[in-house]
C-alpha distance (Angstrom), angle and dihedral (degrees) to the residues before:
residue distance angle dihedral
M1 . . .
P2 3.81 . .
M3 3.79 123.2 .
K4 3.83 109.1 -104.4
L5 3.78 118.8 -146.2
T6 3.77 131.8 166.9
Y7 3.79 116.8 -127.9
R8 3.82 89.3 -106.7
E9 3.83 92.7 49.3
F10 3.79 90.7 49.8
C11 3.82 91.9 49.3
D12 3.83 92.9 45.2
D13 3.82 97.5 40.3
K14 3.79 100.1 43.1
I15 3.81 92.2 78.6
Q16 3.82 100.5 36.1
N17 3.79 123.3 106.5
T18 3.78 91.8 14.8
E19 3.78 103.7 149.5
E20 3.77 96.8 172.8
P21 3.82 118.7 88.1
E22 3.79 120.7 -102.3
L23 3.78 118.0 -86.5
Q24 3.78 114.6 -123.9
W25 3.78 128.8 -165.3
D26 3.80 91.1 -173.9
T27 3.80 112.6 20.5
T28 3.82 91.4 -171.2
D29 3.80 94.4 57.7
E30 3.81 114.7 83.3
L31 3.82 89.4 -172.4
D32 3.82 93.6 60.1
I33 3.81 108.6 70.9
T34 3.79 128.7 168.1
Q35 3.80 124.0 -170.9
K36 3.78 135.2 179.7
F37 3.77 125.0 -120.0
D38 3.77 120.6 -114.0
A39 3.82 102.2 -91.0
R40 3.82 90.1 -133.1
I41 3.81 88.6 66.4
S42 3.77 105.4 29.6
Q43 3.80 144.6 -17.8
G44 3.77 110.5 -121.8
W45 3.78 145.3 48.2
W46 3.78 147.1 -95.9
R47 3.79 127.5 -143.0
N48 3.82 125.9 -151.6
I49 3.80 118.2 -159.9
W50 3.82 116.3 -175.0
L51 3.79 106.6 -154.6
R52 3.80 95.4 -179.3
E53 3.77 137.0 -34.6
G54 3.79 107.5 -52.6
I55 3.82 99.4 15.2
F56 3.78 130.0 76.1
I57 3.78 142.6 153.8
T58 3.80 126.2 -134.7
I59 3.80 122.0 -166.4
Y60 3.81 118.3 -166.3
R61 3.79 127.0 -166.8
H62 3.79 116.5 168.6
Q63 3.79 145.6 129.6
P64 3.82 115.5 -138.3
T65 3.79 116.8 -130.6
E66 3.80 87.0 -131.3
C67 3.78 137.3 -5.5
I68 3.81 110.5 -62.5
K69 3.79 132.5 -150.7
M70 3.80 108.6 -163.4
I71 3.81 112.0 -164.6
Y72 3.80 120.5 -151.1
P73 3.79 113.3 -160.3
P74 3.80 118.8 -134.4
E75 3.79 118.5 -100.2
L76 3.80 96.4 23.9
K77 3.81 103.9 151.5
M78 3.80 115.1 -121.4
H79 3.80 112.1 -164.1
Y80 3.80 99.1 -173.7
V81 3.79 134.5 65.2
K82 3.82 104.8 -125.0
F83 3.79 132.9 -156.3
C84 3.83 110.3 -168.3
F85 3.81 120.4 -171.9
T86 3.82 120.7 -167.9
L87 3.80 112.1 -139.9
S88 3.82 97.7 172.3
G89 3.79 138.7 -3.2
N90 3.78 138.9 59.5
G91 3.77 121.0 -104.1
Q92 3.76 145.3 121.8
W93 3.79 144.8 -143.6
L94 3.78 119.3 -130.2
V95 3.81 106.8 -160.2
T96 3.81 121.8 -170.7
S97 3.78 118.7 -156.5
P98 3.81 134.8 161.3
N99 3.84 86.1 -92.0
G100 3.83 94.0 57.3
E101 3.80 136.4 -94.7
T102 3.79 126.4 -36.8
T103 3.80 127.2 -168.1
L104 3.81 116.6 -148.8
P105 3.82 118.3 -175.0
F106 3.77 124.8 -134.2
T107 3.78 100.0 -163.2
V108 3.80 133.7 130.1
G109 3.77 111.1 -60.0
K110 3.81 94.9 23.7
Y111 3.79 132.5 105.2
L112 3.78 135.0 -167.2
L113 3.78 123.4 -145.5
R114 3.78 115.6 -160.3
G115 3.77 124.2 -178.1
N116 3.78 125.1 -150.4
G117 3.80 120.2 -91.0
L118 3.80 137.2 73.5
T119 3.80 120.0 -21.5
L120 3.76 126.0 -122.1
Q121 3.81 120.0 -134.0
A122 3.81 103.4 -78.0
V123 3.80 141.0 167.6
A124 3.81 122.4 -156.1
D125 3.81 109.9 -153.4
F126 3.79 118.4 -158.2
L127 3.80 91.3 -162.5
A128 3.80 100.4 -168.7
V129 3.79 140.9 30.2
E130 3.79 94.5 -110.6
T131 3.79 138.2 112.7
Y132 3.79 114.8 -69.2
S133 3.78 121.0 -164.1
F134 3.79 125.0 -176.4
L135 3.77 135.8 171.8
E136 3.80 114.8 -156.0
I137 3.77 128.4 -172.2
E138 3.81 114.9 -165.5
V139 3.80 122.6 -168.7
L140 3.79 130.7 -180.0
P141 3.82 112.0 -124.9
S142 3.82 89.8 -120.0
V143 3.81 90.4 56.7
L144 3.81 91.2 46.5
R145 3.81 87.6 53.3
S146 3.81 90.8 51.0
F147 3.83 89.3 57.5
A148 3.78 101.6 38.0
A149 3.82 112.1 19.1
S150 3.79 125.0 110.3
R151 3.81 122.1 -118.2
E152 3.79 87.0 -88.9
G153 3.83 90.4 57.3
E154 3.81 94.7 -108.5
L155 3.78 120.8 138.0
P156 3.80 116.8 -130.4
F157 3.81 112.8 -89.0
E158 3.84 89.8 -109.1
L159 3.84 91.1 62.3
Q160 3.80 102.5 36.7
H161 3.81 95.4 90.1
I162 3.84 91.1 56.8
V163 3.81 96.5 61.3
K164 3.80 113.4 66.9
S165 3.76 131.1 -170.2
S166 3.78 117.1 -132.8
P167 3.04 126.2 -58.6
E168 3.80 96.5 19.4
T169 3.81 122.4 118.4
Y170 3.77 115.0 -104.9
Y171 3.78 124.9 -104.5
L172 3.83 114.9 -113.8
R173 3.77 131.2 -178.3
A174 3.80 140.1 152.2
G175 3.77 127.6 -140.6
D176 3.78 144.9 166.2
T177 3.79 118.7 -86.4
T178 3.80 108.6 -117.7
P179 3.83 124.3 -138.9
M180 3.84 89.8 -107.4
M181 3.82 90.7 51.9
N182 3.82 88.8 51.4
V183 3.80 90.8 53.3
V184 3.81 90.8 53.1
L185 3.82 92.4 44.8
Q186 3.81 90.6 53.5
Q187 3.82 90.5 48.3
I188 3.81 89.5 53.6
L189 3.82 93.2 46.4
R190 3.81 92.9 47.4
C191 3.77 98.0 37.6
P192 3.84 108.0 157.4
Y193 3.83 94.0 -158.0
Q194 3.77 130.1 91.8
G195 3.78 137.5 -177.2
T196 3.79 119.4 10.1
I197 3.79 93.5 -8.4
């Protein structure tokens, strides 16, 4: 039987009872922080890199101690637009909406794009006790606008459905990682720069 955790429990518990010191890729950079998971939940770590205000990267690499069902409550407000790329592992999202249930895989070669807004009822299933690796890029809508908006402040039509005004439900979709995306992901993972650069 899988371990069941709410999203809040997972976020609160993943750093508790961690007796080992933090890992650090760059000990001089206060905006690059790596922490270990609570060994009762998973063996591994996650790394947060704040690139600037309103945009950061999180890299996860961990192996759950048992299969996990992580339950997201409905109407939890997500402030960031998130791009999540699965680098290893085998799992799935089960999302419940007024139109029925949808299963979205998080397996190697897949990505999830989630807009900001209110969550739907969802369950993330880590289906096996194996190593899971993810790379997430989270961007505030205001920062996305600063990169992509027209002079009038409008996002291109192709991006408008991603950014929601409160209290709209977030946009969620899965897709296949393209070869060009993989090149960029590898450049991020093997970035030779540290500090300000």
